N, C-alpha and C positions, 0 to 999 in steps of 0.2 A: 713747808710741804713742797716736794719736788714736782716737776712737771710730769714725771712718770707716774707719780701718785695721782695727779690730776687726771691722767689718761685712765688709770684704773678706776677712779671714782666715776668717770663718765661711762665706762664699760658696765659698772654695776647698775647705773641708771638705765642703760639700754636693756640689760637683762630683766630688771624689775618691771619696767614699763612694757617691755615686749611680752612678759608673762601676763600683765594686766590686759593687754590687747587679746591674748589667746583666751583668757578666761571669759572676757566679754563676748568674744566671737563664739565660744562654745555655748554660752547662755543664749545668745541670739539665734544660733543654729537650732537650738532645742525649744524655741518659743512655742511650737505646737506639739511638742512631745508630751504624751499623756503621763502624768505623775512625775514629770521632771522637776527637780529642785535645783534652783540656781546656786552658783558658787561666787565667791568673792575672794580676790587676792589680798592677803594681809601682809604689809611690808614692815620691815624694821630697819633702823639705821645700824651700820657696822660699828665695830669697836672704835671708840674715840682715841685720837692720838694726842698725847700730852705735848704741848709746845715747849714746856719747860720755862723756868724763870717766872712762874706765876702768870704766864701769858694766856693761859686757858687751854682749851681742848679743841680739836678739829675732827670732824667726822670723816670716815673713810668711804662713804657711799651708802647704798641701800641694798637689802637682800630680802628675799621672800621668806616670811616667817611660816606661813602655811596658806593653803587654799581652803577656805572655810565654806562648808555647805550650809545653806539656809533652808530650814524645813518649815517655812511659813506655809499657811494654807493657800492652795491654788483655787481658782474658780471652779465651780461644779457645773457641768453641762449635761443636759438630759439626752438620752439616746432611746432607741427602739429595741434594745437587746436586754433581756432580763438578766443575762449573765454579766453585764457591765456593772461594776461596783465602784463607788466612790467613798472615800473616808472623809468624814466631816469632823475634824479634830485630830488628836494625836494618835499615833499608831501606824503599824505597817502590816500588810498581808504577809503571812509566812508561806513560802512556796519551796518545793523540793525538786531536785533533779532525779534522774534515773538511779544515781548512786546513793541517794539519800542526803546529798548536800543541802544545807539550809540557806535560803536566801530570803531577802525582805524587800518588799516593793510597795509603792503607792499607786502603781499603774494597775487599774482594775479591768483591763481588757481581757476578760476570760471567755473561753469558749468550751463546749463539750467535746471531748475526744471520743473515739469509737467505743471506749470502755465506760463512758458516762462520767469520767472525771472532769472537773473544771480546771482548765489549764491556761497558762499564759500563751502569748504568741510564740514563745520558744519551747512550749511543751512542759514547762515547770508546773507541778501540780499544787493547786491551792489546798492549804491545810485547814482543818477545823475539827470540831467534835463530831464524831460519827454518830449514826442513829441505828437502832435495831429495826427489824422489819415492822414493828408496830408503831414506830415513830418516837420511841423513847431515846432521848439524847444521852450519850455516855460522857465520861470525863476524860476519855482517851483521844488525843489528837492524832489524826491520820488524814489520808487523802480524802477530800470531799468528792462525792459522786452524786449524780442524779439518776437513780435507777429507772429504767424505762419498762421494767416488768409490770404487767397488769396486777392490780390489787384484787384479791378475792372478794366475793360478795359476802354479806352478812345476813343471816336469817332474821326476819321480822318476828319479834316476840311481844311487841306492845304497840298499840295504836291509840293515840290521843285524839278525841273527837270533841269539837265545839259545835253544838247544834241547838236549835230551838224547835220544839214540836208545837203545833198549833193548839190553842186552848178553845178552839171553836166547838161549841156544844153540839153543833150539827154534824160533827165528824162521825163517820160510820164506826160503830163499835162491833168488833168481832170477839165475843167473849171467849171462845175456845182457841183463839190465836189462828195462825195460818196453816198449822200442820206441816206436812212435807210436800211442797209443790213439786210437780213433775217436770216443769220447765221454768225458765227464768221469766217468761212472759206471764205464766200463771202466778209466779211470785210477785211480780210488779202489780198485777191486778188485785191480788188478795191483800197486800200490805197497804197501809194508809200512806206510807212515804218510803221511798227507797233512795239510796245513794250508793256510791262506789268508792273504792280505794284500791291501792296496790299492796300486795304482800310479797316479800322477797323470800325465796327458800335458801337453803344452805349453799346452793350453787350460784346464788346471785341472780337467779331467774325470776322475773316479775310475773305475778299472777293476779288477775282481776278478782276482786271480792265484792259482792253485793251486800249492802247493809239494809236491813228492813226493819221498820217500826210499825207495829200494829196496835191500834187502840183496843184494849180489852175491857175497859170500864172507866168510870169517872176518875180522872187523875192516875190511871194505870195504863201502862203500855207493855207490849212484849217486844223485845229486841232479839233479832237473829242475824247472823252473818253467814254467807254462803259462797263456796268456791265451786268451780266447774269440776264435776266428778271426772270428766275426761282427762283432767290434769293430775288426777290422783290414782289412775288405774281403773276408773269406772267408766260409765257411759257418758260420752261427750254431750254437753248441753243440759245435763241433769244437775240441779243444785245439790251440793253436799254441805251440810251444816257444819260450821267450825266454831260457832259460839252462840250462846243464847242466854237470856236473862229476863227477869221481870223488873220493871221500873215503876216506882211510885213517886208522885210529886206532891209537895205540900201545897197548901192553899195560896201561898205567895208565888207559886210556879217553879220554885227551886226543887232540885232532886232531894227526896227525903233521905234523911240520915240513916234510915233503916234499910235502904236499898243497898244490896251487895253488888259487887262487880259481876258482869256477865260471866258465865262459866265457859271457858274455852274447851273445845274438843280437839284432841290431837289429830293432826292431819299430816300425811306423807305425800308430798308432791313427787312425781315420777323422777327417780334417780337421786333424790335429795334425802336428807335426814328428816325424821319425824319432828314436828314442831307444834307448839301451842301458841295461839295468839290471844293476848289479853287486850280487851277494849276498856279504855279509861274514859269515863264520863264525869269524873270528879266525885266519885263515891267516897265512902268513909275510908276505904282501904287504899285508894289512889286518888290523886288530886290535881293532875295537870290538865285534864280535859274539863269541859263544862257543858252540861246538858240541862235544859230548862223547858218549861211548858208555859208559854205566855202569848198573849195576843190572839187575834182571830185570823191573821193572815196565814198563808201557806207555810208548812214546815220547811225549814232551811238548815243547811249545814254550812257554817262559816269557815271551818278549818278542819282538815283531817291530816294528822301527822304520824305516819308510820315510821318506826325506827328500822334499822337494817338498810341495806343498799345493794344495788346490783354490782357486778364486777365492773371494773373500769380500767382504762388505760391513761397514762400520763398525758394531760393536755397542755400543761404549762407549769412553770414554777416561779416563785417569787422569793426575794431575799429581803427580810425586814431590817429595821434599824438596829435590832439586836443581833443581826447576823444569821438568824434562823432561816434555813432554806426550806420552804414549804412547797410540797408537790400538790398540784391541783389536777384532779382526775376527772375523766369524762362522766363519771357517775355523781359528780358533785361533792365527792369526799376530798378532804385535805389531809395531808400527813407531813410531819416533820421529817426531813431527809438528812439533816445535819445542821451545824452551826459554824459559821465563819469565826475564826479567832483572830485577834490582833496582837501584835507584839510591840512593846515599848522598851526603850533603852534609857538608862541613866545618862549616858553620854552619846546621844544620837548624832551629834555633830562630828563624832569620831568614827562613824561607820565607814567602811571601805567600799568605794564604788566598784561594782562587779560587772558593769555593762548591762545592756538590755533592760534598763529601768530597774535594776536590782542593786542591793547592797548586801554586804556581809558584815558580821560582827567583828570587832577587833578587841584587843586588850583594853584599849581606852574607852570603848563604847560600853563595856560590861555585858553581862548575860541578858538575853531577852526575858521580859516578863510577859507571859502569855495569859490572855484572858478574853472574856467576851466583850463585844462592842458596847459602849455606853457605861461600862463599869471600870472602877479603878483609874479614872482620869483618861480613859481611852475614848476616842471619838465614836461616832455612830456610822453605820453603813447605809448607803442609799443605792437601791437597785435601779436599773435603767438610767444610770448616770455615770459620769467619769470626771475625775479631778484633772484639770488641765495643768500645764506648767505654771509655776509661780513667778516666772520671770517678768519683771516690769520693763517693757521695751524702752520707755522714755529714760529711765535711770541707766539702762545699759548703754544707750547712745551717749549720755553724758559721760559715763565712765570711759567709753570708747574714745571720746574726744580728749578727755584728760590724759589717758594713756598715750594717745597719739602725740599730744603736745609735749608730754614729758619725754617721750622717745626722741622727738625732734630737738628738744632742748639739750638732751644728753649728747646727741650727735654734735651740737654746736660746741659743747664743752670739749669734746674730743678734738674737733676741728681747730678750736682756738689753741688748745695745748699743742697740737701738731704744728700750727703756724709758729708758735713761740719757739718750739724746738728747732724748726727750720731756720728761724732767725738766729738762734743761738749757734747753730752749726755754721751758718754763713759768717757770723762774727768771728768765731774761732778760726 
């Protein structure tokens, strides 16, 4: 092997170890970059030179085979932002630019743009399964958005009641019932027990309703429900009946199986559609409520649960482990707004770095396989969290020292070959 070949061998060592220094420097520089995946330089020896005469072979130095990316899991840190997302396991977020170009990322630092889209720091839009206005998820992948439009109210058509009426034999009996009271004060005086609930109309407006129970005989009660007539186009302050029924109890205090559900009366609140409200006490036709007559203590209502709701505005949103984006509204309602999808690749190590914490597919990586988090080997998503860089600082320092020493040694090879050449030139 000539001295010139020795110089070339030393130069290859400079190149290989210099690249190793660059890779380690890049990794260390991105130690705190969200979603960053560290790289490692992979070196190979150059073609062997046959010395001839059975004397063996001699290497010609080193070169870089490739710079390999490592997609190991990074640590997950919690944040105070609902739009921050971390992937725990395999997969990438799919994001698109304004021209529809597809990119893939592990950095979940998303924010809402003025249009309600979830976007990266560079404005790339997060992709997922979109949802219809009623919260039904589709199978179409598109731009995920968090609509801020208020949700309409829903009219109440059923109220479940859990209550116990006193079995005290000294309770006043009004055989004819309470009739039609002229005022709510008169209603409270005439009834044995009153309670209240809220009824929502088709506009999402809440209306107070008074429930009255009047004992009409042994183990028999009259039930009536009353709205304010002033809210239905009548005289304000006058009770308007919206439901009534006769209740019979067995000797064990349970509601008799012969008792039918109270009969609702159609009511039209001002500006809203007509509606009928059914009261559920656990009768033969309905069974979520429970009404009994037991004990000698005062009558009590333990739970009243009307369906329907008022109109509401978006208060916050949350993203579950399955990627479902759930809107939480001021009226207590929740609604699915979409579902984040994750992409996996057969050859993820061959993805092409595109900058800004993103990658693009290549021929070697294969096509992305899109699906929901937690399925098909994909990881799960964590809201209020970010995946940090997977760079191990201690290992990078070790590699940095190795590359530095290798670089210094290669310079010594070149220096030694140069000295020998100088000696040869002087001799000649």
